[in-house]
VMD Tcl script that draws the C-alpha trace (Angstrom):
set ca {
  {5.56 -11.38 9.74}
  {7.30 -9.38 6.83}
  {3.99 -8.26 5.35}
  {2.65 -7.18 8.87}
  {5.94 -5.63 9.55}
  {5.38 -3.44 6.48}
  {1.83 -2.83 6.91}
  {2.76 -1.47 9.76}
  {5.32 0.70 8.76}
  {3.19 2.22 5.87}
  {0.61 3.07 8.61}
  {3.07 4.83 11.17}
  {4.14 7.14 8.22}
  {0.86 7.51 6.93}
  {-0.41 8.58 10.55}
  {3.45 10.59 11.36}
  {5.69 12.60 9.96}
  {8.68 10.20 10.97}
  {12.03 11.52 9.65}
  {14.67 8.77 10.29}
  {15.26 5.19 10.33}
  {16.00 5.26 13.99}
  {12.73 6.85 14.48}
  {10.93 4.22 12.29}
  {12.78 1.55 14.68}
  {11.70 2.98 17.73}
  {8.18 3.21 16.45}
  {8.19 -0.23 14.91}
  {9.73 -1.85 18.69}
  {7.12 -0.01 20.29}
  {4.35 -1.77 18.05}
  {6.02 -5.00 19.07}
  {8.22 -5.82 16.23}
  {11.81 -6.78 16.37}
  {13.53 -4.96 14.06}
  {17.40 -3.86 12.38}
  {18.46 -1.07 10.70}
  {18.86 -3.29 7.91}
  {15.85 -4.25 7.72}
  {14.15 -0.93 7.95}
  {16.70 -0.17 5.05}
  {15.16 -3.20 3.34}
  {11.48 -2.13 3.61}
  {12.01 1.34 2.69}
  {13.51 -0.14 -0.31}
  {11.10 -2.72 -1.05}
  {8.02 -0.09 -0.15}
  {9.95 2.64 -2.43}
  {9.54 5.36 0.53}
  {9.90 8.51 -0.98}
  {11.05 11.38 1.48}
  {9.08 14.66 1.52}
  {10.19 18.20 2.96}
  {7.11 19.75 5.21}
  {6.47 23.29 5.18}
  {8.84 23.61 8.30}
  {11.51 21.97 6.02}
  {11.98 18.80 7.74}
  {11.73 15.95 5.38}
  {9.68 12.92 6.42}
  {9.06 9.36 4.78}
  {6.34 8.81 2.62}
  {4.48 6.52 0.12}
  {5.59 7.80 -3.14}
  {2.32 9.55 -5.39}
  {1.42 8.85 -8.37}
  {3.56 11.44 -10.30}
  {6.55 8.95 -8.87}
  {7.86 6.63 -11.84}
  {7.56 3.42 -9.35}
  {3.79 3.46 -8.73}
  {3.15 1.19 -11.09}
  {5.99 -1.54 -10.06}
  {4.86 -0.99 -6.51}
  {1.33 -1.76 -7.14}
  {2.09 -4.24 -9.31}
  {4.38 -6.02 -6.39}
  {1.77 -5.56 -3.91}
  {-0.67 -7.45 -6.18}
  {1.00 -10.27 -6.66}
  {2.39 -10.53 -2.90}
  {-0.18 -9.50 -1.16}
  {-3.70 -10.82 -2.79}
  {-4.74 -14.07 -2.45}
  {-8.34 -13.53 -4.79}
  {-10.23 -11.09 -6.86}
  {-13.45 -10.99 -7.73}
  {-16.34 -8.51 -8.23}
  {-20.15 -8.49 -7.19}
  {-21.86 -5.61 -9.39}
  {-19.73 -2.09 -9.86}
  {-17.30 -3.72 -6.42}
  {-14.64 -4.80 -6.76}
  {-13.12 -7.19 -3.91}
  {-9.71 -8.29 -3.54}
  {-8.95 -10.63 -0.21}
  {-5.17 -10.25 1.02}
  {-2.92 -11.82 3.22}
  {-3.83 -10.58 6.68}
  {-2.87 -7.12 7.58}
  {-2.11 -6.40 3.92}
  {-5.02 -4.74 2.91}
  {-4.38 -1.30 4.15}
  {-1.41 -1.60 2.10}
  {-1.93 -2.55 -1.10}
  {-5.06 -0.17 -0.66}
  {-2.68 2.51 -0.14}
  {-0.73 1.82 -3.51}
  {-3.95 1.85 -5.39}
  {-4.96 5.31 -3.85}
  {-1.47 6.51 -5.03}
  {-2.11 4.61 -8.66}
  {-4.90 7.07 -9.29}
  {-6.38 4.59 -11.74}
  {-9.48 6.63 -13.53}
  {-11.93 3.61 -13.18}
  {-11.45 3.60 -8.91}
  {-14.42 6.06 -7.72}
  {-13.09 4.68 -4.28}
  {-11.83 2.19 -1.45}
  {-12.37 0.79 1.81}
  {-9.92 -1.67 3.21}
  {-9.99 -3.89 6.25}
  {-7.68 -6.45 7.72}
  {-7.55 -8.56 4.58}
  {-10.22 -7.39 2.44}
  {-10.67 -4.21 -0.08}
  {-13.84 -3.02 -1.81}
  {-12.86 -0.80 -4.75}
  {-15.93 1.09 -6.83}
  {-16.18 1.91 -9.95}
  {-19.12 3.22 -11.92}
  {-20.15 -0.02 -13.87}
  {-20.55 -3.65 -13.88}
  {-17.81 -3.88 -16.71}
  {-15.63 -2.05 -15.20}
  {-15.72 -3.67 -12.28}
  {-15.25 -6.98 -14.59}
  {-12.48 -5.73 -16.01}
  {-10.13 -4.41 -13.58}
  {-10.74 -7.70 -11.36}
  {-9.62 -9.62 -14.89}
  {-6.53 -7.38 -15.17}
  {-5.83 -7.16 -11.13}
  {-6.09 -11.16 -10.79}
  {-3.58 -10.86 -13.74}
  {-1.08 -8.88 -12.17}
  {-1.15 -5.95 -14.73}
  {-2.60 -2.27 -14.41}
}
mol new
graphics top color blue
foreach p $ca { graphics top sphere $p radius 0.5 }
foreach p [lrange $ca 0 end-1] q [lrange $ca 1 end] { graphics top cylinder $p $q radius 0.2 }
display resetview
């Protein structure tokens, strides 16, 4: 439940400029999640969401980008809590996740801007990560299995 809720929260802030916890609560409730302010506050802290300023001067919630200090910590947390299996085929690394967590983990991977990664695709419980060579895929898969970046 927590993982699904946090994935939904991640999707919401990626698709809408949400400024307040009250707006997050309303959006999550509309999506079928019975949440309280305390739950949303904990989710914001655990996902390490940040506030960004729009061109109009209004602040909104966003995922941290690679310039944020906690990006590596967030990715490591997501890997260890959401990933259930890691493998590779050729130059593609495949990460299996708990149901509904692939997109949140994939967003963390994208934010980390790891130099080996050319691109990512996420479904509900699977992430495909393209790298240039099979050697990079082997190395990256091993690091992810160990929960390291």
